[in-house]
Structure formats: C-alpha cells, structure tokens
DRENMI-120413 format. One record per residue (C-alpha): residue in one letter; x, y, z. Coordinates in steps of 0.001 Angstrom, whole numbers, m for minus. Example, Ala and Ser with C-alpha at 12.3 -4.5 7.8 and 13.67 -1.06 7.14 Angstrom:
BEGIN
rest_X_Y_Z
A_12300_m4500_7800
S_13670_m1060_7140
This chain:
BEGIN
rest_X_Y_Z
M_m83_83_m18
K_2904_2421_983
K_4492_1698_m2336
V_1395_2343_m4239
L_900_5746_m2458
K_4407_6849_m2872
L_4062_6165_m6712
F_683_8040_m6981
S_2058_10911_m4711
F_5121_11125_m7092
L_2889_11605_m9984
L_675_14109_m8371
L_3802_16107_m7210
T_5187_15914_m10754
L_2042_17393_m11984
F_1494_19958_m9282
L_4291_20437_m6715
S_7805_21582_m6895
S_10339_21412_m3751
G_9151_24217_m1678
L_5994_25175_2
F_5025_28073_2193
S_2192_27965_4932
N_1412_28696_8391
G_2048_25696_10660
F_2098_22669_8243
N_m1387_23442_6568
L_m1647_25108_3180
N_m4484_27632_3329
G_m7027_25560_1483
V_m8198_23889_m1609
G_m10335_25377_m4407
S_m10112_28631_m6194
K_m13666_29801_m5391
A_m13219_28972_m1533
I_m9833_30734_m1522
S_m11152_33797_m3332
M_m13696_34136_m614
G_m11052_34163_1924
G_m11411_30391_2711
A_m14553_31252_4640
F_m16309_28328_2931
I_m17395_25842_5568
G_m20985_27144_5641
L_m21386_27400_1924
A_m19240_24348_519
D_m21080_24213_m2816
D_m18367_23064_m5160
Y_m15741_20266_m5381
S_m13526_21872_m2808
A_m16135_20724_m140
V_m14257_17585_84
F_m11572_19662_2039
W_m13815_22388_3789
N_m16948_20447_4631
P_m17750_17225_2799
A_m21423_17669_3608
G_m21635_20290_992
L_m20931_17872_m1739
S_m24663_16670_m1427
Q_m25391_20018_m3433
L_m23589_18727_m6614
K_m25753_17471_m9350
G_m24766_14666_m11760
S_m21098_13836_m12431
N_m18367_16313_m11791
F_m14700_16231_m12683
S_m12545_19018_m11062
V_m8921_20259_m11270
F_m7336_22855_m9193
G_m3889_24349_m9744
T_m2209_26870_m7320
F_1124_28829_m7947
L_3190_30066_m5064
L_5562_32865_m5383
P_7078_33476_m2067
K_9769_35727_m819
S_11419_34950_2619
T_13988_37229_4235
Y_16209_36938_7329
K_18729_39646_8555
S_20971_39458_11387
D_23245_42282_12285
L_24912_39989_14852
Y_25955_37435_12179
G_26383_39806_9256
I_23591_37931_7251
D_21128_39660_4974
A_19457_36683_3216
T_16577_36613_582
T_15197_33056_m720
E_15705_32594_m4404
S_12849_33677_m6788
K_10900_30694_m7905
L_7616_29547_m8764
Y_6212_26644_m6739
M_3102_24531_m7759
S_489_22607_m6023
G_m3033_21428_m6648
A_m5869_18841_m6654
M_m8218_16842_m8767
G_m11243_15020_m8028
Y_m14500_13092_m9399
F_m17789_13286_m7634
K_m21150_11655_m8633
S_m24718_12028_m7395
I_m26024_8622_m6963
S_m29400_9817_m6065
D_m31128_13240_m4914
K_m29833_12354_m1442
L_m26434_10561_m2009
T_m23157_11824_m3394
I_m19877_9845_m3607
G_m16426_10849_m4933
I_m12781_10575_m4582
A_m10061_13332_m4662
A_m6312_13809_m4352
Y_m4938_17117_m3057
V_m2013_18575_m1148
P_m3590_19841_2020
S_m236_20363_3977
G_3194_21806_3197
L_6131_23703_4430
G_9551_24518_3389
V_12286_26949_2313
K_15289_27084_277
W_18099_29697_1312
N_21319_30549_m681
G_24203_28818_1302
D_26543_31671_543
D_24435_34056_2634
F_24915_31738_5699
S_28553_31035_5461
N_29396_33344_8342
L_27708_30492_10415
T_29685_27727_8816
Q_33287_28945_8815
G_33100_30495_5373
T_31828_27086_3813
S_28681_27239_1452
L_26322_24525_2523
E_22719_23913_1879
W_19980_25184_3997
E_16838_23775_2715
S_13569_22077_4074
F_10644_20338_2326
L_7565_18846_4073
A_4519_17858_1986
V_1402_15757_2372
V_m621_14101_m486
S_m4043_13117_618
I_m6148_10567_m1407
T_m9560_10980_m78
P_m12788_8919_m732
V_m15684_10862_220
V_m19566_10326_906
S_m22145_12976_1409
Y_m25873_12259_2159
K_m28767_14898_2360
I_m31034_13760_5416
S_m33567_16371_4618
D_m33679_19700_2460
K_m32221_21391_5346
F_m29507_19092_6806
S_m26654_17112_5233
I_m23721_15232_6516
G_m20565_14013_4971
A_m17399_12077_5687
T_m13914_11430_4314
I_m11350_8963_4840
N_m7871_10740_4493
I_m5065_8418_3412
N_m1978_10694_3738
Y_1426_10202_2381
A_3995_12570_3969
M_7520_13488_2688
L_10115_15235_4729
D_13572_16425_3117
V_15956_18462_5157
K_19406_19915_4282
K_21456_21769_6870
P_24856_22153_8205
G_26177_19224_10446
I_29719_17886_10041
G_29777_19186_6602
Q_26454_18713_4773
Y_23614_16916_6608
H_20732_15463_4535
E_17664_13490_5585
D_14999_12104_3219
L_12000_10523_5109
N_8579_9456_4226
G_5637_7868_5959
L_1793_6991_5795
C_m981_7737_8201
I_m4841_7597_7951
G_m7245_10152_9273
A_m10781_11319_8764
T_m13003_14484_8076
I_m16597_14672_9194
G_m18823_17591_8241
A_m22593_18890_8630
L_m24288_21490_6822
F_m27677_23080_8178
K_m29865_25405_6107
P_m32752_26521_8381
Y_m33538_29127_5718
D_m33046_29366_1746
K_m30623_32381_2505
F_m28717_31205_5371
S_m26613_28070_6175
I_m24251_26930_8910
G_m21377_24489_8541
L_m19381_22393_10950
T_m16222_20523_10140
F_m14034_18127_12243
R_m10712_16883_11056
T_m9165_14051_13209
P_m5547_14249_14278
S_m3260_11647_12636
K_m44_10279_14075
I_2660_9648_11551
T_6071_7885_11666
L_8457_9203_9028
D_11519_6996_8239
G_14265_7009_5414
N_17876_7653_4821
V_20127_9971_6734
E_23570_11081_5393
M_26346_13240_6807
K_29547_12397_5078
G_31791_14369_7496
A_30849_11940_10250
G_33524_9615_8912
M_36281_11868_10299
Y_35248_10750_13649
G_34855_6944_13032
V_31046_7107_12370
S_29527_5823_9266
G_28452_8595_6684
T_25022_7146_6454
T_22302_5641_8551
E_18685_5311_8770
G_16448_7665_10825
E_12857_7957_12161
R_10652_10880_13326
E_7131_10815_14885
L_4763_13611_14797
T_1020_14252_15050
W_m900_16105_12224
P_m3083_18086_14582
M_m6968_18179_14905
W_m8751_20915_12916
V_m12184_22108_13687
G_m14138_24741_11847
A_m17446_26598_11877
G_m18802_28880_9338
I_m21932_30688_8027
A_m23143_31807_4586
F_m25859_34508_4220
K_m27486_35406_961
A_m28060_39110_1606
T_m29574_39586_m1834
D_m30367_37555_m4837
K_m26833_38449_m6122
L_m24620_38784_m2983
T_m23395_36008_m796
I_m21493_36722_2449
T_m19380_34193_4342
A_m17476_33915_7664
D_m15542_31178_9286
A_m13538_30542_12514
Q_m11007_27655_12220
Y_m9020_26194_14918
T_m6056_24134_14736
D_m4619_22168_17689
W_m899_23203_16880
K_180_22568_20481
K_460_18816_19579
V_3362_19857_17447
D_6089_20098_20189
L_9386_18151_20224
I_9936_16180_16970
E_12887_13851_17910
M_15196_12142_15236
N_16313_8678_16237
Y_18855_6840_14299
T_19129_3062_13621
D_22973_3292_13819
A_23968_2872_17612
Q_26900_5214_17013
W_24964_8050_15375
Q_22403_7670_18273
A_25207_7723_20963
M_26923_10849_19296
K_23738_12935_20167
A_25079_13085_23637
H_28757_13998_22698
P_29837_17044_24574
L_31327_18689_21488
L_29815_16987_18507
G_26190_16421_19811
A_24702_19486_18177
A_25785_18247_14801
F_24063_14683_15327
N_20992_16191_17351
S_18749_16976_14583
N_15539_17368_16794
F_13056_19920_15940
E_11962_21996_18768
F_8710_23468_17908
Y_6370_23788_21013
W_3724_25569_18961
K_544_27075_20330
S_m2935_26236_18934
K_m4361_29069_17089
V_m7763_30203_15295
Q_m8072_31737_11944
L_m10893_34235_11329
R_m11987_34390_7553
F_m14427_36429_5784
G_m15545_36283_2106
A_m18219_37707_m466
E_m19383_36638_m3754
Y_m21314_38990_m6173
L_m23280_37554_m9164
V_m22767_40070_m11905
S_m24955_37819_m14297
D_m26076_34085_m14396
S_m22751_33178_m15851
F_m20188_35658_m14174
A_m19293_36364_m10637
I_m16715_38344_m8764
R_m15311_37317_m5225
A_m13237_38849_m2396
G_m12108_37891_982
Y_m9855_38355_3865
Y_m8294_36154_6639
N_m5777_36392_9490
D_m3394_33446_10007
P_m1483_33863_13240
A_1804_32163_13600
P_1629_29043_15926
S_5440_29301_16941
K_6831_30953_20035
I_9347_33534_19100
E_12187_31619_21061
Y_11438_28492_18890
I_11227_30080_15355
N_13077_28057_12981
I_15006_29209_9842
L_14241_26012_8045
M_10608_25880_9100
P_9525_29566_9174
S_6382_30618_11126
I_5125_34037_10190
T_1758_35656_10911
Y_m25_36586_7649
N_m2679_39049_6800
V_m4285_37828_3714
I_m6593_39605_952
T_m7901_37623_m1876
L_m9800_38593_m5117
G_m11345_36301_m7762
W_m13781_35824_m10654
A_m15765_32846_m12025
Y_m17380_31998_m15434
K_m20102_29323_m15351
T_m22133_27423_m17968
D_m24254_24342_m17721
K_m21332_22298_m18550
I_m18343_24024_m17160
S_m17059_26235_m14322
L_m13861_28306_m14536
D_m12538_30098_m11476
F_m9573_32359_m10903
C_m8010_33942_m7715
L_m5348_36049_m6633
E_m4205_35664_m2950
Y_m1534_37985_m1267
L_m221_36962_2080
M_1417_39805_3783
G_3809_38650_6309
E_4312_40558_9646
K_8057_40703_10646
R_9414_38676_13684
E_12406_39905_15490
V_14434_37611_17887
A_16905_39299_20226
P_20041_37516_21135
G_19967_34960_23711
I_16133_34248_23287
G_15872_30538_23371
E_17593_28350_20583
A_16440_30701_17744
L_18981_32377_15469
P_18637_36124_16406
G_17546_38367_13718
I_14407_39575_11621
Y_12362_37034_9906
N_9679_37799_7394
T_7811_36170_4264
D_5414_37451_1649
I_3707_35223_m704
F_1795_35882_m3919
V_m406_33088_m4956
P_m2516_32994_m8297
N_m4676_29874_m8712
F_m7402_28503_m10962
G_m10022_25837_m10770
F_m11985_24047_m13530
T_m14919_21655_m13358
Y_m16672_19647_m16187
R_m20030_18502_m15383
F_m21236_15347_m17325
C-alpha cells in the first residue's frame, strides 16, 4: 500500500508540486479557487468540489457527475537579516506549484460519492548557502527544507432532509520530509511515511438564504523514516550514512462557518477555524545506527548529530471572511480576507521551518455554463516581521519575514 501511495504521490507532485511550499504551521491555506477567493470562509457554503476539504457535507449540493482540477502557484519571498552574524538573506525567486483533482457523482437526490487527491499540507524554504557562510566557517552549505502531504480521499455525502446534510471522508495521507542543513559538513535526511485520518462535516440550512457548517478533521499520528547522510561523520569513526525516524502528529482541525445570501446577487460568508498546533512540540530524530544515536550526547559533536526539531507551537484560530457577487447568471466576482496567526513561540522560530503571521487578501472571478465552471483567484499573504533578540531560546537572532503571492485556478466539467 505504501509503495502504491508513494508512486501516486510522486505522479501528483510531478504534476502539481515543486520542492518548496509555504504555509503557516504545516497546513496550506485551502483547496479550491472559489473557496480561497472568498478568503477560505467556505465551511458554511461548501457548494463546489473543494467541499471535500472544507466540509464534505456540502457535496450533497452537486448534481450529476463532476470532474474538477485545481492548480495553485506560489511565489514566496522570505528574508532573514541578522546584524549579529552579518547576514542579509533572501530566498531565491521561484514558482512553486500545488493542486488537486477529484471526481464526484450524485447517486441519487440524497447521496453523493467521490474521490479526490490534493495537497493539504506543506512547509519549506530554500536559502542560498553563501548568505549563511558566516555560520559555517566560510563554507557554503545547503539550507533547505521540504515537508509535504498528499491526501487520497474517498468521500460520501448524504442529504438527510432539504435542510440538513452530513458528509465524511477517509484521508489516506502520504507525507514526505527532506531536510538539508549544516552538520559535520552537509547533513541530509529524506524521510516518508503514511497515516490515515478522517474528516466529518455537517451543513444545516434553516432558511433558503442562510446556512451553517461544522467540520472536524481528526488528528493523525505519523512515523516518518528513511535515509540520513552526513559524510563528514567519517572523520570521527562514524558511518557517513544511517537510517532515521521521526514521529509527529498532524493536529486536529475544527471549523465553523456561516453563509448568508444578503440579496439575490450577494452572498457573504464567515468562518472560525481552530488548529490544535500544541500537539506539535518536540519532533525527535532517532537513528538506527547505535554510534549515531550515541553521538547525540557527545559534549562537542552532539549539536551536529542532534537533529531534533523544537517547535512547541501554540494552538491558533483563523478568522476568515468572504463575499461573492453575481454580475450575471454566468459571471461572478469574489473577495475575501483572513488572518493567519503564527503558531510558533518567538524563542523557537526556525530558519528551516519559518512561522510568520499573515494578513491575507483575496480577489477572484468565475465564469459558469451548464457544463463548465472556470474560477480564478489572486491571493496575497502579507507577513508580519518577527524579531528575535540575542539569547532568546535556541532561535537564531535576527528579523524574519515572508510575503507570498499566489494565483490559482479551478476548472470543473459536469457530465
């Protein structure tokens, strides 16, 4: 099963994802161009394919058979400046891609089933090693991280009555972690793992113009294992390669949202979404090689072999707001805003796993016929600078920030 998922994930990543994602915490900020253009305030509306992510109960609103594709393009710019170390670093300008695809079919007026594949989570950064050579005795080494999850998600949605629907998914998650950082020379780990979770949603429409949505996504504990390399270890009589393992918990996510049709043309939405980030605390690296494991306690070389991630994050709530205005039966414009607070404490901010508070604005439009829907969105994440003073925890002192520009599109064909 793991090999099949690894192959499928590789194919999906080849289509949609390059090495480098940016988000807050581990989660990307949603699936679906319509949903994102409304600020991701979609739990109470959930009326297109992206309901598989936001609120699977909403899929009961789909008619016939639907095939959907979503593509998103991330253009991030991260900066780190430290007068103490003489560093003024900016990440390379690159375009990173992600996306989703799914097929959904109404079996009856009440029952809808489907399957989707998407990238719900990702985090990472790639720095120019020359900018950090002051920390590595003038040697240019790679500073890079990449964490991504691909979910394969069968879904079922059932309309209990005209006013109430429920839905659920099984989330088969394949996770990949790749880290390059200084050690004794260059350190590199390449890990992967599999876990299973679920999403449960409900959608209640007490009136034609008003709906309420609730969604719960279960936590998932995952073991990541794979190859670890540090060629310089040979100078101290230790093998240059070993295998390693990390355990972490993908946290619980709970959301509630409302959608209000203020007029025949204007729909307004609002969400509150809670992520239990406090489950992400110390993520240890354990090695199968006994010498590597023992070297973690070495008084001089322990820092090079100790590759634990100290996160100790705090749980956070995102507040999201959106609106859609129907210019005509076939054309709509959309806008939204949300605040995405950084889960990391300032003393644990990590240059390889950046955590920034974002204020986000979104704009979008849509064109729709009986057979197709075409959606487009522009999302701009404005980071708030975070400054670490010398001597604060284990974090590198300096000023951290990230801004991200994200165009995306969605396409649906109805059979």
